[in-house]
MARGUDO-99239 format. One record per residue: residue in one letter; x, y, z of N, C-alpha, C in turn. Coordinates in steps of 0.2 Angstrom, whole numbers, plus 2048, in hexadecimal, padded with zeros to 3 digits. Atoms other than C-alpha are relative to their C-alpha. Layout:
// residues N
AXYZXYZXYZ
...
***
This chain:
// residues 649
M7FD7FB8048F1D26446804806803
P7FD7FC7FE8FED334467FD806804
E8057FA7FE8FAD424508018067FC
K8007FA8068F6D53447805805803
T7FB7FB7FE903D5F4477FE8067FE
E8037F9800902D724478028037F9
K7FE7FD80690CD744378007FA7F9
T80180480690CD6A4258097FC7FF
L7F880280091DD5E4248007FF7F9
A8007FF808925D614148097FF801
M7F7801800939D5E40F8048067FE
R7FC7FB802945D6A40C8028007FA
P800801808946D6F3FA8067FE7FC
V7FB803802951D633F27FE7FE7F7
K80580180594BD633DF8067FD7FA
Q7FB80280695CD5E3D58077FB803
A7FA8037FF96AD513D68047FD7FB
F7FC802805978D493CD8017F6803
P7FE8077FF97BD353CC8067FF804
E7FB8007FB985D2E3DA803803804
S7FE7FB7FA985D3C3E57FD7FF806
E8048017FA97ED3E3F57FC808802
V8047F9801970D4A3FA7FD7FF806
R8028007F996AD4F40C7F9802800
L8097FE800957D4E40E7FE801809
T8037FD7F994FD5741C7F8801802
A8077FE7FF93DD58424800806803
T8027F97FE936D694287FA802801
G8087FD801926D7342C7FF7FC809
L8018027FB924D6943E800805806
V8007F97FA921D7644E8087FC805
D7FA8057FB92CD684598037FC7FB
P7FE806806936D5F44C8047FA804
D7FB8067FC941D5745A7FC7FB804
D8058047FB930D4E4637FE7FA7FB
W80380380492FD434528057FB7FC
Y7FC805804935D344498008007F8
Y8017FE809938D354368037F87FC
A7FF806804938D274298018017F9
W8007FE80793ED284188027FA7FC
R7FC805804941D1E4087FE8057F9
V7FF7FD808943D243F47FE7FA7FB
V80280680493BD193E68008047F9
D7FF7FD80793BD1B3D37F78007FE
E80780080292ED1C3C97FB7FB7FF
D8038067FE92AD0A3CA7FE7FE808
K8008007FA928D0D3DC8057F9805
E7F98047FD939D023DE803804804
P7F97FB7FC946D093EC8058017FC
A7FD7FC801951D143E6807802803
G7F97FD7FE964D183EB8007FC807
E8008037FC968D153FD7FE807806
I8007FB7FC965D1F40E8067FE804
I7FA8027FD976D1E416803803805
R7FE7FD7FA977D294247FA804803
R8057FC7FD96AD32430800803807
D7FF7FE7F7969D3B4417FC7FD804
D8028057FB963D354507F77FD7FF
R80980280294ED3644B8007FF7F8
G803801806950D3643A7FE8067FB
R8027FC80394DD464368028057F7
S7FB7FE80595AD4A42B8047FA7FC
V7FD805802961D3C41F8058007FB
I7FB80080696FD3A4117FF7FA7FC
W804804804967D324038077FE7F9
S7FA801806976D293F57FC8007FB
V80480280596FD2C3E58027FD7FB
P7FE80780596ED1E3D88028047FA
A7FB7FF806977D203C87FC8027FA
E8057FE805968D203BC7FB807802
P8057FB800961D313B87F97FF800
G80980180194ED343BB7FD804805
R8037FD7FD941D3A3C47FE7FB808
Y8008057F8941D313D87FB804804
T8067FF7FB932D333E5803800808
V7FF8007FA937D373F67FA7FE804
E8068017FC92BD30404803800807
F7FD7FE7F992ED374167F97FF805
F8067FF7FC922D36424803800809
A7FE7FE7F9923D3A4387FB7FD804
I8058037F991CD32448801804805
R7FD7FD7FA91CD394598047FB805
E7FC8037FC929D354657FC7FB807
G8028067FB924D254727FC7FC7FD
I80380680291DD194668057FC7FE
D7FB805801927D094648027FE7FA
V7FF80080592FD0B4558087FA7FD
T7FC80380393CCFF44C8048017FA
R7FE7FE808948D0343D8047FA7FE
Y7FB803801950CF94338038017F7
H7FF800807957CF84207FF7F97FC
S800807804953CEC4138008027F8
D7FE7FE806959CED40180080A7FF
G8017FA7FF95BD004037FB805801
I8067FD7FF94AD0440A800800806
E8007FF7FA949D0C41B7F7801802
T8068017FC938D064237FF801807
L8008017F892FD064357FB7FC801
K8048077FE929CF843D7FB805806
L8047FE7FD919D004457FC7FC803
S8068037FD90ACF94517FB8017FC
D8068008068FACF64487FC806801
E8047FA8008F2D0644D8038077FD
I7FD7FA8048FED104437FE8007FA
D8027FF8078F7D164338058027FB
W7F97FC805903D1C4237FC8057FE
T8047FA8028F6D29420804807801
G7FD7FA7FE900D3A41E8057FE7FD
V7F8800803910D344148008067FB
K7FD7FB806917D4340B8047FC7FC
T7FC802805920D413FC8038077FD
D7FB7FB80292CD4B3F28037FE7FA
T7FD804806935D493E1807804800
I7FA7FE802947D4C3DC8027FF7FA
E7FE80080694ED4D3CB8087FE7FF
V7F880180195FD433C88018027F9
E7FD7FB808967D4D3B98057FC7FD
P7FA802803975D443AF805804801
R7FA7FC7FE987D4A3B28018037F9
K7FF7FE80798BD553A280A7FE7FF
E7F980180399DD4F39B8038057FC
A7FD7FA8039A1D5D390801806805
D7FD7FD7FC9AAD6B3977F9805802
V8067FB7FE99ED793A18048077FF
R7FC7FA8009A4D8B39D7FB805805
I8067FB7FD99CD973AA8028077FD
T8027F7802997DA93A47FC804804
E8027FC7FB990DAE3B3805800807
P7FE8007F9998DB33C57FD7FB804
V8028037F9998DA53D2801803806
P7FD7FE7FA997DA93E28057FA803
V7FB8037FC9A4DA03ED801802807
S7FF7FF7FA9A5DA04018027FB803
L7FC8037FC9AED9940F7FC800807
E8048017F99A5D9241F8077FE806
R7FD8037FB9ACD8E42E7FE7FB803
P8028087FF9ABD7B4347FA802806
G8058007FC99ED7743F801800807
I7FE8007F999FD794547FC7FA801
I8028067FD9A1D6845C7FC801806
D8037FE7FB994D664698057FC807
T7FB8017FB9A0D6647C7FC7FF806
P8037FF7FB997D6148B800807804
G7FE7F87FB99FD724937FC8047FE
M8047FA803995D7A4877F9803804
A8068007FD985D79495801805807
L7FF7FB7FA98DD824A28008097FF
N7FF7FB80398FD924987FA805802
P8097FA80097CD984967FE7FE808
V8018017FB97AD924A9803806804
I7FC7FB7FC987D9F4B07FC8067FD
R8037F9804980DAC4A37F9802804
A8077FF7FC96FDAA4AB800800806
S7FF8007F9973DA94BB803808801
V7FE7F87FE97DDBB4BA7FC8047FD
Q8047FC803970DC24B17F9801803
A8047FF7F9962DBE4BF803804805
L7FE7FC7F996DDC74CB8028097FD
A7FE7F980396EDD74BF7FC805805
F8047FB7F9969DE84C87F98017FB
E8077FD80295ADEB4BB7FA7FB803
N8068057FD952DDA4C2800803807
Y8007FB7F8958DE14D47FB805801
F8047FA7FE950DF14D27F87FF7FF
A80780380193FDE94CB7FD7FC806
W8028037FA93FDDE4DA7FE804806
M8017FB7FA941DEB4E57F9806800
D8057FE804932DF34DB7FA7FD802
S8048057FD928DE54DE7FE7FF808
I8017FF7F992ADE54F07FD806805
C8017F77FE92ADF74F57F78017FD
G8067FD80291ADF94EB7FA7FC800
N8068057FE910DEB4F18007FF80A
P8008017FA90EDED5047FC7FB804
E8008067FD905DDD5088027FB7FE
L7FC808800911DD1500807803805
F7F97FE7FC91FDDD5097FE7FD808
R8028027F9914DDB51A8027F7801
E8018067FF912DC85168067FC801
R7F9805801924DC1511804803805
L7FC7FD7FD92EDCF51A7FF802807
G8037FD7FB925DD75278037FE806
R7FF8027F9928DCB53680A7FF801
Y7F97FF7FE93CDCC5338038067FF
V7FC7F980293EDDE530802802807
R7FF7FD7F893DDE45448057FE803
N7FC8067FC949DD75498067FF7FB
A7FC802804955DD853D807804801
A7FC7FC7FF961DE6542800803808
P8017FF7F8966DEB5547FE809802
Y8007F97FF962DFF5507F88027FF
A807800801950E065527FF8067FB
D8047FB805947E115458058007F9
M7FD802807950E075367FC7FB7FB
I803805803942DFE52F7FF8007F9
S7FE7FF808944E0451D8057FC800
Y7FA805801956DFF51C8007FA803
K7FF8077FC953DEF5277FC7FC7FA
A803804805946DEA5188058017FA
L7FB801805952DEF50B8057FB801
K7FC80680295EDE35117FD7FB800
L8028077FF953DD55147FD7FF7F8
A80380380894CDD85018057FE7FB
T7FA80180395DDD84FA8037F9800
E7FE8067FE961DC85047FA7FC7FC
A806805804951DBF4FC8028007FA
F7FC7FE808957DC74EB8057FA7FD
L7FA804800967DBE4ED7FE7FA800
M801808800961DAD4F37FA7FE7FB
A803803804953DAC4E68018007F9
N7FB80080795FDAF4D68067FE801
V7F8801801970DAB4DA8007F87FE
G7FE806800977D9C4D47FB7FB7FA
V80580380596DD8D4CA7FA7FB805
H8068037FD95BD884CE7FB8007F9
P8057FF80594BD844C37FC805801
A8067FA80093FD924BF7FB7FE7FE
R8078037FE92FD904C37FB806800
G8047FA800922D9D4BF7FA7FF803
D8058007FD914D974C9801800808
L7FC7FE7F991ED9C4DA803806801
T7FC7FA800924DAC4E28077FE803
P7F98037FE936DAC4E48017FE807
F8008017FA933DAC4F77FE7F7802
D805808800928D9A4F58067FC7FC
E7FE803803933D944E98087FD805
Q7F98017FD945D964F57FF7FB804
H8018047FA93CD8D5047FC7F97FD
T802806801934D7F4FA8037FC7FE
H7FC80680593ED794ED807802800
R7FA8017FE94FD734F08048027F9
R7FC7FF80595BD7B4E38057FA7FC
S7FD805802965D6F4D88038017FB
L7FD7FD806972D704CB7FC7FB7F9
G802803806969D604C27F98017FE
R8077FD801957D6A4C18008057FD
E8017FA80695CD774B67FC7FF7FA
Q80680080594FD7B4A98028017FA
F7FD7FE808958D8749D7FB8057FE
S8057FC800947D9049E8028077FF
G7FF7FC80094FDA049D8058037FB
L7FC7FE806959DA048D7FC8007F9
S8047FD807953DA747C8037FA7FB
G7FE804805955D9E46B8068037FD
E7F87FD803963DA94668047FF805
E7FA8007FB96CDA64778037F87FE
L7FD80580196DD924728017FF7F7
D7FD80180796ED9545E8068047FE
D7FB7FC80197ADA245D807800804
R7FB7FF7FA984DA146D8037F8800
L7FE8077FE984D8D46F8007FC7F8
G800805807982D8845B7FD7FA7FF
L8058077FF974D7A45F7FB8007FC
D805801805968D754547FA7FF804
A8067FF7FE95AD73462802800806
G7FE7FE7FA958D794738007F9805
D8028057FC955D6847B8067FE800
K7FA803800967D64476805802804
L7FD7FD7FB96DD714837FE7FD807
D8018057F8964D654928047FA7FF
R7FF80580096AD5748B80B800802
L7F97FD80097DD5F48B802802808
W7FD7FE7F897AD6549E8007FB804
R8008077FB975D524A38077FE7FE
R7F8802800986D4C49D805803802
Y7FC7FF7FE98FD594A28007FF809
L7FE8037FA98BD564B58037F9803
D7FE8077FD992D4A4BE7FE7FC806
E8058067FC988D3B4C58047FB805
G7FD8067FE996D324CD804803809
I7FE7FF7FA996D394DE7FC7FD805
E8058037FB990D2E4ED7FF803806
V8017FE7FA986D364FA8007FA806
Q7FF8047FB98AD2D50A7F9801806
D8067FE7F9977D2E5137FE7F97FD
A8028067FF96DD205167FC7FC7FA
D805801807963D1F5038057FE7FD
G7F9802807974D1E4FA7FE8047FA
S8027FC80796ED2C4EF8068037FD
R7FB7FB803979D364E37FE8057FF
I8017FA80297BD474E08038027FA
E7FE7FD80697FD514CF803806802
T7FC7F97FD98CD5F4D08048007FA
L7FA7FE806998D684C38067F9800
P7FB8048009A7D5D4BE806802805
Y7FA7FC7FD9B4D694C77FC7FE807
L8038037F89A9D674D88017F8801
A8018067FF9A9D544D58087FF802
L7F78038009BED544D4800802808
V7FF8007FA9BDD5D4E47FE7FC805
R8048047FA9B2D524EE8037FA800
N7FC8057FF9BCD444E8807801804
Q7FB7FF7FD9CBD4B4F07FE7FF809
L8017FF7F99C2D4B5027FA7F9802
P8068077FE9BAD385017FD7FE807
E8038037F89B9D365157FB804802
W8067FA7FC9ADD455177F97FF7FE
R80880080399AD425167FE8057FD
I8047F780498ED4F50D7FA7FE802
E8068007FB981D555167FB8047FB
F8047FC805971D5B50D7FC803805
R8077FD7FB966D6151E803806801
K8007F97FF964D7351F803800806
E7FD7FE7FA968D725318077FE802
A7FA8007FF979D6D52E804804802
E7FD7FD801980D7C52C800804808
E8027FD7F897AD8253F8027FC805
E8008047FA97DD735488097FE7FF
V7F88017FE98FD715518027F87FE
E7FC806801990D5F54F7FF7FC7FA
L7FE80280698FD5E53D8038047FC
C7FC7FE80499CD685398067FE7FD
D7FA8038039A9D5C5357FD7FD7F8
R80280480699DD575247FE8067FB
L7FD7FB80699ED5F5137F88037FE
M80680080198DD6950F7FE7FE7F9
G800802808984D635007FD8047FB
R8017F980497CD734FA8058047FC
K7F97FE80598ED784F58027FD7FB
F7FD80480798FD6A4E87F88017FB
T80680080597CD6B4E27FD8097FE
S8037F8803979D7F4E2806804801
P7FA7FC80098AD874E07FE8087FF
T8037F9800989D9A4E38048047FA
F7FC7FC80598DDA34D2801808801
L7FF7F9800994DB34D8807801801
E7FA7FD8019A5DBB4D5802805804
L7FF7F97FB9AEDC84E08038067FB
I7FF7FB8029B4DD14D27FB8047FC
W8067FA8009A3DD84CE800806804
S7FF7FC7FA9A6DE04DF8058067FD
Y7FA7FB8009B7DE74DA7FF8057FB
W7FF7F88069B5DF04CA7F9804801
H8047FB7FE9A6DF84D3802805803
E7FB7FC7FB9B1DFF4DF8048047FE
E7FC7FC8059BDE044D27FB8057FC
G8047FA8029AFE0E4CB7FD804804
M8007FA7FC9ACE174D97F97FF804
L8068037FE99BE0F4DE7FF80280A
C8008007FB9A0E0D4F1803808802
Q7FF7F97FF9A8E1E4F07FC805801
T8027FA80199AE284EC7FB7FF806
I8038017F998EE1F4F9802802805
G7FE7FE7FB99AE22504801808801
A7FE7FA80099DE345017F7803801
V8067FF7FE989E365017FF7FF809
A8018017F9989E2E512803804805
M7FC7FB7FD997E3A5197FD808800
R8047F780098DE4B5127FA7FE805
F8088017FB97DE4151B803802808
Q7FE7FE7FB987E4252A805807803
N7FC7FC80098CE52528809803802
R7F88007FF99FE4F5278038017FA
G7FD7FC8069A8E5A51B8077FC7FD
T7FB8058049B7E5350E8048067FF
G7FC7FA8029BEE6450B7FE807802
Q8007F87FF9C1E7750B7F88017FC
R8058008049B5E774FD7FC7F97FE
D8048068009A9E684FF7FB8017FA
P8038038079A2E624EE7F7800802
L8078037FC991E5B4F97FD806803
M8017FD7F998FE6C5037FA8027FE
E8077FE80197EE6F4FB7FD7FB802
M804805800978E5F4FD7FC7FF806
T8028017FA96BE5E50A7FA7FB800
I80880580195DE4E50A7FA803806
D8058017FC94FE535137FD7FD803
P8038057FC947E4951F7F97FD7FE
L808802804935E485157FF7FC7FB
R80080480793DE3D5088037F9804
P7FF8087FD93FE2950A806800800
L7F8801800952E2B506802802805
N7FC7FF7F9956E335167FF7FB806
N8008077FA94EE245208037FB7FF
L7FA805803959E18514806802803
L7F87FD7FF969E225178007FF808
W8007FF7F9966E2452A8017F9802
G7FF8077FE966E1052B8067FF7FA
Y7F9802802974E0E520805803804
V7FB7FF7FC97FE195298007FD808
Q8018027FB978E115398047F97FF
D7FE80680097DE005348088007FC
E7FC7FF80398EE0352E8057FA803
Q7FA8057FD997DF753A7FC7F97FE
H80380880498CDE85328058007F9
R7FE801806995DEB5228088007FD
L7F88028019A5DE651A804806800
T7FB7FB8019B4DF151C8038007FA
L7FA7FD8069C0DF750F8057FB800
P7FA8057FF9CEDEC5177FF7FA7FF
R8028068019C4DDD5148007FF7F8
R8007FF80A9C0DE05028067FF7FE
L7F97FE8049D1DE44FD8047F8803
A7FA8077FE9D9DD35077FC7FB7FB
E8048048059CBDC94FD8038017F8
Y7FE7FF8059CFDD24EE8077FC7FE
D7F88018029E1DCE4EE8017F8802
Q8008097FE9DDDBA4F67FD7FD7F9
E8048048049D2DB64E58058037F9
Y7FF7FE8059D9DC34D8808804800
G7FB7FC7FE9E9DCB4DE8008097FD
L8027F78029E0DDC4DB800804807
T7FF7FD7FA9E3DEA4E57FC807800
L8047FA8019DBDFC4E7807806804
F7FB7FB7FC9E6E0E4EA7FC806801
G8037FA7FD9E2E1C4F4802801807
R7FE8007F89E3E245067FC7FC804
A8038047FC9D8E1A50D8007F9800
I7FF8068009DFE0B5098047FD806
P7FC8027FB9E8E035198057FC7FE
P7F98038019FADFD5198007F9802
F8028067FE9F7DEA51B8047FA7FB
Q7FC8048029FFDDA5147FB7FA801
T8058078029F5DCB50D8047FA802
A7FE8058009F9DBB5118027FB7F9
D8008068059F6DB15017FD8047F9
P8037FB8089F4DBD4F08027FD7FA
R7FF8048089F1DB84DE8048057FD
S7FC7F98069FFDC24D58017FB7FA
R7FE8038099FDDB54C57FB8027FE
F8068028039ECDB84C47FE8067F8
L8007FB8059EDDC94B98027FE7F9
E7FA8018069FADC24AD7FC7F97FD
A8048048039EEDB24AB7FB8037FD
F8067FF8019DFDB84A97FF8067F8
H8007FC8079E4DC749B8047FD7FC
T7FE8038049EEDBB4937FC7FA7FE
L8058048039DFDB04907FB8047FD
L8037FA8059D6DC04898048017FB
H7FC7FE8069E4DC247E8007FB7FB
R7FF8068059E5DB14767F87FF7FD
A8088038029D1DB04768008067FA
S8017FB8059D2DC246B8057FD7FA
I7FD8048079DEDB745E7FD7FC7FF
F8048068039D4DA845F7F98047FB
Y8057FE8019C6DB345A8018027F7
K7FD7FF8079CFDBB44B8017F97FC
E7FF8058039D5DAB4457FA7FB7FE
D8078048019C2DA24477FB8047FB
D8047FC8059BBDB043C8048007F9
D7FF8018079C7DAB42F7FF7FB7FC
T8038068029C0D9F4248057FD7FD
T7FB8048059D0D9B41A8047FB807
M7FA8057FB9D9D9242B7F97FE804
I8038027FB9D1D89439804801808
A7FE7FC7F89D4D9244B8017FA805
D7FE8057FB9DDD88458800802806
P8017FF7F99D6D8946A8057FE804
F7F98037FD9E6D80471802807805
P7FE7FC7FD9ECD904777FC803806
V8047FE7FB9DCD954807FE7FB806
L8018047FB9DBD864888057FF805
N7FB7FF7FC9EBD874907FF806806
A8017FA7FE9E7D994947FA800807
L8078017FC9D6D9349D8037FD807
R7FE8037FC9DFD874A7804803805
D7FB7FE7FC9EBD924AE7FD806805
V8047FA7FD9DCD9F4B27FC7FC807
H8058037FC9D3D914BB8037FC806
L7FC8027FA9E1D8A4C6801807804
V7FD7FC7FD9E6D9B4CB7F8803805
L8067FE7FD9D2D9F4D17FF7FB805
A8028037FA9D1D8E4D9805800806
E7FB7FF7FA9E0D914E47FE808805
G8037FC7FB9D7DA24EA7F9800802
A8048017FE9C8D994EE8017FE807
N7FF8047FA9C9D975017FE807804
N8007FD7FB9C6D9F5117F8805800
S8057FB8019BADAF50E7FC7FE7F7
F8058028079B3DA84FC7FB7FE800
G8088037FD9A3DA74FB7FB804802
G8017FC7FB99FDB05097FF8067FE
L7FE7F98019A6DC15057FD8027FA
P8057FE80699FDC24F37FA802801
W8078007FF98FDBF4F97FE806803
T8027FA7FC990DCD5068018067FE
A7FE7FA804997DD84FB7FC8037FC
R8067FE80598BDD74ED7F9802804
H8067FC7FC97EDD94FA7FF809803
E7FE7FA7FD985DE85018008087F9
M7FE7F9804989DF24F17F97FE7FA
L808800802976DEC4E87FD806804
I8027FC7FB971DF64F78028077FF
Q7FE7F980497CE054F27FF8027FA
Q8027FF806977E034E07F8804802
W8087FF7FE965E044E57FF807804
L8017FA7FB967E124F28018067FA
L7FE7FB806970E1C4E37FA8017FB
A8067FE806962E1A4D77F8802803
R8057FE7FE955E204E38008097FA
P8017F880294DE314DA801806802
E7FE7FB7FC952E3B4E78068047FE
F7F87FB804963E3E4E08018037FB
R8007FC80695EE464D1800807803
D8007FC7FE95CE554DC808802804
F7FA7FE7FC96DE544E68067FF7FC
L7FA800804978E4E4D77FE8027F9
P8017FC80797AE574C78027F97FC
S7FE805805978E494BB7FD8037F9
R8027FD806976E4B4AA7FB7FB7FB
V808804803964E444A18027FE7F8
M80180280696AE4448F8077F97FF
V7FC805800977E364947FC7F9802
V8038067FF96EE254948047FA803
N7FE8047FD975E184A07FC7FA802
P8048057FF970E054A17FD800807
E8038047F896CE064B5800808801
P8007F87FC966E164BE805802804
W7FC7FE7FB972E174CB8078027FC
M7F97FF805980E1B4BE801805800
D8007F980297EE2D4BA802803808
R7FF7FC7F997EE304CE8087FF7FF
V7F9802800990E274CF8058077FC
D7FB7FC805996E324BF800808802
A8007FA7FD98FE424C7806802805
M7FB7FE7FA99AE404D78057FF7FD
K7FA8018019A8E3A4CE8038087FD
R7FF7FA8019A7E4B4C5802806806
L7FF7FD7FA9A5E544D58067FE804
Q7FB8037FC9B2E4C4DE8077FF7FD
G7FB8008039BFE4B4CF8047F8800
W7FF8057FD9BFE394D18027FC7F8
G7FF8028069C2E354BD7FA8017FC
E8047FF8069BAE374AC7FC7FB7FD
T8038078039B6E244A87F97FE801
P8057FF7FC9A4E234A98007F9804
V8018077FD99EE144B57FE7FB7FC
R803807804995E084A88057FE7FE
Y7FB8048039A6E044A18027FB808
F7FE8057FA9ABDFE4B47F97FB801
R807805800999DF54B48017FA7FC
D80080680899DDEC4A38067FC803
L7F88047FE9AFDE74AB7FD7FA807
A8038047FA9A4DE04BB7FB7FB7FE
R805806804997DD74B18027FC7FD
F7FE80580599FDCE4A48077FD804
G7FB8067FB9AFDCA4AF7FD7FB803
E8048067FC9A3DC24BB7FE7FA7FB
M80380580499CDB84AD8067FB7FC
I7FA8038019AEDB44A58027FC806
L7FC8037FC9B6DAE4B67FC7FB803
L8048068009A7DA34BB8007FB7FD
S8018048049A6D9A4AC8087FA800
I7FA8027FE9BAD974B08017FD807
R7FF8027F89B9D944C37FB7FA7FF
F8058057FD9AAD874C38017FA7F8
G7FF8078069B0D7E4B18057FC803
N7FB8067FF9BBD6E4B28078027FC
W7FA7FE8079CAD784A88067FB803
G7FA8047FD9D8D6F4B48007F97FC
D8008058029D1D5F4AC7FE7FD7F8
I8028008079CCD6249B8058017FC
T7FA8018059D7D5D48C7FD8007F9
N8037FF8089CBD6047D8008067FE
R7FF7F78039D1D704747F68017FF
E8067FF8029BFD7046D7F9804806
E8047FC7FA9B8D754808018077FF
A7FD7F98019C2D8547E7FE8057FC
G8017FE8069BDD8946D7FA802801
N8077FF7FF9ABD884737FF807806
W8017FA7FA9AED924848008077FC
A7FD7FB8039B7D9E4787FA8057FD
R8047FE8049AADA146C7F9802803
Y8077FE7FC99ADA2479801805804
W8017FB7FC9A2DAE4838048077FD
R7FB7FB8059AADB84747FD808802
E8027F87FF99DDC8478802804806
E7FD7FE7F89A2DC848B8078017FF
V7F98008019B4DC64868018077FD
Q7FF7FA8059B5DD54787FD805805
W8027FC7FC9AADDF485804802805
Y7FC8007F99B5DDD4948068047FD
M7FB7FD8039C5DE14887FF8077FE
H7FF7F88029BEDF14827FF804805
A7FF7FC7F99B7DF7494807800803
Y7FB7FF7FB9C7DF349B8068047FC
E7FC7F98039D1DFE48E7FC805800
T8037FA7FF9C5E0B490802803806
V7FF7FF7F99C8E0B4A2807801801
T7F87FF7FF9DBE094A38048017F9
G7F87FE8069E2E0D4918047FB7FE
V7FF8068019E7DFB4907FE7FB7FC
D8038058079E3DF04808037FB802
L7FE8078009E3DDE4848017FE7FB
S8008038069E1DD94738068017FB
A7FA7FE8069F1DE246B8057FC801
D7F98058009FFDD8466806805804
T7FB7FC7FDA10DDB46F8067FB7FC
Y7FA801803A1DDDA464808804800
D7FB7FC7FCA28DE746A8067FD804
V7FC8047FCA39DE046E803804804
R7FD7FA7FDA3EDF14777FC7FE808
H8038007F9A31DED4857FF7F9802
A800807801A34DDA4858037FF808
Q7FD7FF7FAA3DDDD4977FB803805
L8047FC7FCA2FDE949E7FB7FC802
P8078037FFA1FDE24A87FC8037F9
P8077FE805A10DE44997FC805805
D8057FE7FDA03DF049E7FA7FD803
R8088057FE9F7DE349D8007FA806
F7FE8047F99FFDDB4AD800803805
T8007FA7FB9FEDED4B67FA7FE804
Q8047FF7FD9F3DEE4C47F98057FE
P8057FB8049E2DF64BD7FF805804
A7FF7FA7FB9E2E024CC805804801
F7F97FD8029F4E084C87FF8067FB
L8017FD8079EFE0C4B77FA806800
L8047F98009DFE154BD802805803
R7FC7FC7FE9E9E1D4C88038057FD
Q7FA7FD8059F5E244BB7FB8057FD
R8037FB8049E6E2B4B17FD804803
M8037FC7FE9DDE324BD805805802
V7FB7FC8009EDE3D4C28018047F9
E7FF7FE8089EEE404AE7F8805800
Q8087FB8019DCE484AF800805804
R8027FB7F99DDE514C08068087FD
R7FA7FB7FF9EEE5B4B97FC8057FB
R8027FB8069E2E614AA7FA804802
L8087FB7FD9D5E694B5804805803
P8007FB7FD9D5E7B4BA802801808
A7FE8007F99DEE804CB7FA802804
G8057FF7FB9D2E804D87FA7FD800
T8078058019C5E744D17FE7FC803
L8028057FB9C6E684DE801801805
A7FF7FF7F99C3E674EF8067FE802
R7F78007FF9D3E684F97FD7FD808
P8008037FA9D2E5C509802805805
Y7FD7FC7FA9D4E6551A7FF7FC807
H8018027FA9D6E5F52C800805806
R8017FD7FB9CFE6853B8047FE804
P7FB8017FB9DCE6A5497FC7FD805
R8008027F99D1E685577FA7FA7FE
L8038067FF9CAE585508047FB803
P7FB8067FD9CFE475598027FD7FA
R7FC8068059DBE3C54F7FB7FC7FE
Q8068058019CDE2F54F7FB8027FB
I8057FD8059C1E395468038037FA
R7FE7FF8079CDE3F5398027FB7FE
R7FE8078059D3E2E5357F97FC7FD
E8068028049C1E295337FC8037FB
A8037FC8059BDE365278038007FA
E7F98028059CDE3251D7FD7FA7FC
A8028078039C6E2051C7FA8007FD
E8077FF8049B5E255178008057F9
S8007FC8069BAE3250A8037FC7F9
E7FF8048079BFE2D4F78067FC802
Y7F98037FF9CEE214F78038007F9
Q7FC8018089D3E224E48038077FF
G7FE7FB8029D8E354E4809800802
***
């Protein structure tokens, strides 16, 4: 007997047809429609087969019926059985039947009727308005579509709201804290009286390890158990964190399980692991091509391989099965938004070090009875273990060719800058904006080939910069900036920085940064736009870096990429225009500027500095604090004070 279904099986209403035409018949009503097989046949009033079923999908849920030439009433019979039963399909005299085992009963066959009306030969005069509309062609499924939801889910897992909730769960549960982190805290740093800050650093590290990259979501284990019990792998991605809107609206798929099939096809299974068991690993096609360039190197999966000297001539398998989905551009835009400068100014005031004759933070006093006092003490004491500004600047230039301007920027020269990144990336965004306009026009079919060429250019530039500190420095910078955001989100700062309560920001640390920017005269652009650039820019660049764009020739892959990331691309261009004043989607037809470098290829730090200078000119005289240097201070102390002060002024 067929299993009992949760809903009644029915057919999508098709009540009228014309001779010698084609009609689509679709079964509806089941809760899990893709877990069933479907059988169809159409008979006339004498129970004789009529017409022919000429096409069908994989499981027979939707079929195409060729309407017979004779008008009349026809009966559609259709049936559904569960997946897993041995089913053989064949055609005989235009009737599609099922050869089933003896245990299956045909009880429950559903029927519906269709009227085939004769065509009218006379002219038909239309007396009422007839609505006519054009629709875009359907999206062609490509294997690369599966990578985009994985990257988006990984970036969203590292969002500040999740990190804030993570810290609340640890800080509000002393038993969990002592059980999971207590044995590591007291030996985590060389300074005494830093227990709170040590716990903050360790909890942030655990958050990154539990959420970065690709790993299966398991609700029955804590993130600590999941990290140490199950080895993460690309091939075990379950897509459990994606909503139905994510699958339907962004991917255009009919059913959610198609994404899993796309992902399995996308992963490359052709890499031999030279171990005793001769097993294979699944990895991204781009990483597979990188692996093929090093055929003489063995791949090592043992956890101790990273620490053993005798294994230093082998490749680490976890780099293939669990890539780190982090982009340094996230840190760059937060630094441009004055996140590091804000916490730096607070740290200087905490050490009673002024920045000018009229220090804006003169009245900021953090009493020792508040938890923030102990956290800032640990933050200041741990300064030598954090990334320095020159190290971050060198990696910004190495990966993206981006730089910063300010008094604290040391004079140095990088060995391998990416001078073409801005041109390639902004050209991609501009071509994507053109593709969106053409794709929305239903009178034409948009050509994604220019987008494909731009994607290939950006991918090659990113691949050239993936060397040296790539992977390690983005991880460390994300770790440090998450801590800075959490410190600024502490409620004590409401008493120290004049924030505006009526302005609602998506993250609680933003109003502190905006308040500091107003006090110091660091610009009027809210930090939320820099946060949008960081968040959306990371998603876009990750999809380009780990996509196999150097080997893709199918233009539909680029079209699907542009459609999926449309919201992120448009939000990035809007935030970039708000921050720098440059519209990346604007057309450049003015021949007078043909020989000049367009603003869209200019360093954003230079554009930000220009806007800051213009904003400061409009301020009344004496509003901003003027820096001063006491003659009796040693030169080294003065140099350190300048380096830690704001460097965008």
